[in-house]
C-alpha distance (Angstrom), angle and dihedral (degrees) to the residues before:
residue distance angle dihedral
M1 . . .
E2 3.79 . .
S3 3.79 90.3 .
L4 3.80 90.4 50.0
R5 3.80 92.7 52.0
K6 3.83 89.4 48.3
D7 3.77 90.9 49.7
M8 3.83 91.8 49.2
A9 3.78 90.9 49.0
E10 3.74 92.2 50.5
K11 3.81 90.9 50.4
G12 3.81 91.2 47.9
S13 3.79 89.9 50.1
G14 3.76 89.5 50.9
S15 3.78 93.1 51.2
V16 3.82 90.8 50.4
R17 3.81 91.1 50.8
S18 3.86 90.0 50.3
V19 3.83 90.8 51.4
E20 3.83 89.4 48.3
R21 3.78 92.4 50.2
A22 3.77 92.2 48.2
A23 3.86 89.4 50.7
D24 3.86 90.8 49.8
I25 3.82 88.7 53.0
L26 3.72 94.3 49.3
K27 3.85 91.1 48.7
C28 3.78 88.0 50.0
L29 3.81 91.0 53.7
G30 3.79 90.4 46.0
T31 3.83 90.5 77.8
S32 3.77 98.9 47.6
E33 3.79 146.8 -35.8
K34 3.86 111.7 -70.4
T35 3.77 140.5 -175.7
L36 3.80 122.4 -117.9
T37 3.84 89.4 -101.2
E38 3.76 93.8 50.6
I39 3.82 92.2 49.3
S40 3.83 91.2 47.6
Q41 3.77 91.6 52.0
E42 3.80 94.2 45.0
V43 3.82 96.8 49.3
N44 3.80 94.2 35.6
L45 3.80 96.0 -124.5
S46 3.77 131.9 126.5
K47 3.86 117.4 -94.3
A48 3.82 89.4 -117.7
T49 3.82 91.3 56.6
V50 3.78 93.7 44.5
Y51 3.77 91.3 47.8
R52 3.79 92.1 51.6
I53 3.80 93.1 50.1
L54 3.83 91.9 44.7
G55 3.78 88.4 54.4
A56 3.82 91.4 55.5
L57 3.77 91.5 46.3
Q58 3.80 91.3 50.5
K59 3.85 91.0 53.7
K60 3.86 86.7 58.3
N61 3.80 92.0 47.0
F62 3.81 90.2 -120.1
V63 3.87 91.8 118.8
A64 3.82 133.6 26.6
R65 3.76 135.4 -174.9
D66 3.80 127.7 -131.4
E67 3.91 103.7 -132.3
E68 3.77 92.9 -153.7
T69 3.81 99.7 49.9
G70 3.76 99.0 24.6
R71 3.80 90.2 -131.9
Y72 3.79 124.7 139.7
F73 3.82 122.5 -136.5
L74 3.83 138.4 174.6
H75 3.76 110.0 -86.0
W76 3.81 135.1 -147.4
G77 3.80 95.1 -92.1
L78 3.82 93.6 68.3
I79 3.78 94.6 33.5
G80 3.82 90.5 50.6
L81 3.81 91.5 52.3
L82 3.85 91.7 49.7
S83 3.75 91.8 46.4
E84 3.80 92.3 51.3
S85 3.74 91.5 48.7
L86 3.82 93.8 48.1
S87 3.75 90.7 46.2
R88 3.80 92.0 55.1
E89 3.80 92.4 48.3
Q90 3.79 92.8 47.0
Q91 3.76 90.3 51.9
L92 3.81 90.5 48.5
V93 3.80 93.2 50.3
Q94 3.81 92.4 43.9
C95 3.85 90.2 55.3
V96 3.81 97.3 42.0
Y97 3.86 100.8 38.5
P98 3.79 96.2 82.4
F99 3.81 89.9 56.0
M100 3.80 89.3 46.3
Q101 3.80 87.4 56.1
K102 3.79 91.2 49.8
L103 3.82 91.2 50.1
W104 3.88 90.0 46.3
R105 3.82 92.5 51.0
H106 3.82 91.1 49.1
T107 3.80 97.3 47.1
G108 3.83 105.8 27.5
E109 3.74 86.9 -141.7
T110 3.81 132.9 115.0
V111 3.82 112.6 -81.5
T112 3.76 122.2 -159.8
L113 3.80 139.5 -179.1
Y114 3.81 121.0 -146.0
V115 3.76 131.7 -173.6
R116 3.80 129.4 -172.4
K117 3.81 120.9 -104.7
G118 3.79 112.7 179.6
Y119 3.83 108.2 -58.3
S120 3.76 93.2 -15.6
R121 3.81 140.6 67.4
V122 3.77 121.5 -128.6
C123 3.80 128.9 -156.5
V124 3.83 107.9 -128.0
A125 3.78 98.5 171.2
E126 3.84 137.9 19.0
I127 3.80 139.5 178.5
V128 3.84 109.6 -167.5
S129 3.76 121.8 -139.4
P130 3.83 115.9 -105.9
H131 3.81 91.7 -137.9
P132 3.87 118.4 109.6
L133 3.82 88.9 -127.0
K134 3.80 107.4 54.9
Y135 3.78 146.3 127.1
S136 3.74 124.6 -119.1
V137 3.80 128.7 179.4
G138 3.84 103.9 -177.7
V139 3.77 129.5 -128.8
G140 3.83 109.3 -78.7
T141 3.75 94.7 34.0
V142 3.82 110.3 145.9
V143 3.87 121.2 -154.0
P144 3.82 125.2 -176.4
L145 3.86 115.4 -115.3
N146 3.78 91.0 -126.6
A147 3.86 128.8 139.0
H148 3.83 90.0 -83.2
T149 3.79 99.3 45.2
G150 3.76 97.5 122.9
S151 3.82 129.3 -122.1
P152 3.87 99.1 -52.7
G153 3.86 89.8 53.2
K154 3.77 94.8 42.0
L155 3.86 90.0 51.9
L156 3.83 89.9 51.3
L157 3.78 91.8 48.9
A158 3.82 92.0 46.1
Y159 3.78 91.6 64.9
M160 3.82 95.3 49.3
T161 3.80 124.7 86.9
E162 3.84 118.7 -96.8
E163 3.81 88.0 -111.0
E164 3.83 90.8 54.1
V165 3.76 92.5 46.7
A166 3.87 91.6 49.0
N167 3.83 90.0 49.8
V168 3.86 91.6 50.1
L169 3.85 91.4 48.0
T170 3.77 91.0 49.5
Q171 3.78 90.4 50.0
C172 3.79 89.8 51.8
E173 3.72 91.2 48.6
Q174 3.83 94.0 51.4
A175 3.79 89.1 48.3
G176 3.84 91.8 49.7
L177 3.83 92.4 -117.3
N178 3.80 102.3 122.3
G179 3.75 96.8 90.0
G180 3.77 97.0 -140.1
V181 3.79 142.4 -24.6
I182 3.83 115.1 -35.5
D183 3.77 135.5 -160.7
R184 3.79 102.8 -133.4
R185 3.80 92.1 -169.3
L186 3.77 93.3 59.7
L187 3.83 90.8 42.4
F188 3.83 92.3 53.6
Q189 3.84 90.1 48.6
E190 3.84 88.7 52.1
L191 3.82 92.7 48.8
K192 3.82 91.9 49.2
E193 3.86 89.2 54.0
I194 3.77 90.7 48.8
N195 3.79 91.0 49.8
R196 3.83 90.8 49.1
R197 3.82 97.8 50.3
G198 3.84 95.7 35.7
W199 3.86 101.4 -128.6
A200 3.82 141.5 69.8
S201 3.75 134.9 -151.4
S202 3.77 136.2 -175.7
F203 3.77 137.6 -171.6
G204 3.83 119.4 -155.6
E205 3.82 90.7 -27.6
R206 3.79 96.1 130.9
I207 3.82 104.1 1.1
T208 3.81 117.9 41.6
G209 3.80 109.9 -121.7
G210 3.80 92.7 12.0
A211 3.75 131.1 120.9
S212 3.74 131.2 -167.4
L213 3.78 143.2 -177.7
S214 3.89 122.8 -160.0
V215 3.77 133.2 -167.6
P216 3.84 129.3 -179.1
V217 3.83 128.8 -105.1
W218 3.83 115.9 -152.9
D219 3.80 131.7 -157.9
R220 3.80 130.4 -143.7
H221 3.87 91.2 -87.6
G222 3.79 90.5 60.5
K223 3.78 91.5 -107.6
M224 3.80 124.2 139.9
V225 3.81 102.1 -121.0
A226 3.82 105.4 167.8
S227 3.77 146.4 12.9
L228 3.82 117.0 -126.6
N229 3.76 110.5 -154.7
I230 3.82 146.6 -170.5
L231 3.81 115.3 -152.0
G232 3.78 130.5 -176.9
P233 3.81 146.8 122.4
V234 3.79 117.4 -56.8
T235 3.82 87.4 -129.3
R236 3.84 86.9 74.7
L237 3.78 99.6 21.3
S238 3.78 104.0 58.3
R239 3.79 115.3 166.5
E240 3.82 90.1 -96.2
A241 3.82 93.2 47.8
L242 3.79 92.9 46.7
M243 3.82 92.8 49.5
G244 3.80 87.5 51.4
Y245 3.83 87.9 68.1
L246 3.74 95.3 48.4
A247 3.84 96.6 94.0
V248 3.89 94.3 50.7
A249 3.78 90.7 42.5
K250 3.81 92.4 54.6
K251 3.79 90.6 43.3
C252 3.80 91.0 55.4
A253 3.75 92.1 45.5
R254 3.81 91.4 48.4
D255 3.85 92.3 49.6
A256 3.82 89.9 46.4
S257 3.82 90.1 51.5
I258 3.77 91.9 50.8
R259 3.82 88.1 50.4
L260 3.76 86.6 55.5
G261 3.78 90.5 53.8
A262 3.86 100.8 -96.6
S263 3.72 115.2 150.4
P264 3.88 110.1 -117.6
E265 3.88 88.0 -133.7
A266 3.74 92.3 51.9
I267 3.79 98.9 48.9
E268 3.81 107.8 113.3
G269 3.73 129.3 -145.1
G270 3.80 144.2 102.2
E271 3.76 128.6 -76.7
L272 3.79 119.4 -76.1
């Protein structure tokens, strides 16, 4: 049994290395077209290894080779996937942004929009607080969906199945992103409560001195697609002050969801 576990671990480690090498090659080709030799030198792998990985990427139409020059380049398969993903996020931001502005004007605090990407959450839109003392994360910021991910991440986790959450936590553990030992039983209880009431809050969980409040945004399929958030210093956003913004935050998220095509009757969440 022990030898079997060791063998499986070694196979898993090899698979991860293959993915990492493929990613390095794609990043290498993201700057310009390159020959096999140039790619090999840049990613510090043998030509044989690079050639094998390029062959696999070509089968998926992620990479192509110019027969005249012998240079490899990113192909339509990968570009099409990226374009489709960007288009979806642009449409999401376009629909939600007016309601982010409304929430920003009402609170005077930083307002962000996060979506899930694998075992992380990514900021796709942000309006920064005009106050001298403020918190800002920046569009493109990636945060692991671990047990200490803050209210936006907890909200995203709360609307996933327990199996999905367990898988995400395991991925974070394997990548060394959990930030310490966690009690999954307590975390699942917290996520169930967030799902029941329809919002999440955190105080200094990820950023010392920071406070945040998060509410869900839904699409026309009844799927929770984003977390709409208020972020600021705890000196202004005490628990009482933060909860004072809950009604308007949920109203903005509800209106944004309807703009995305969600049925008012189908929008989930707890009572205000």
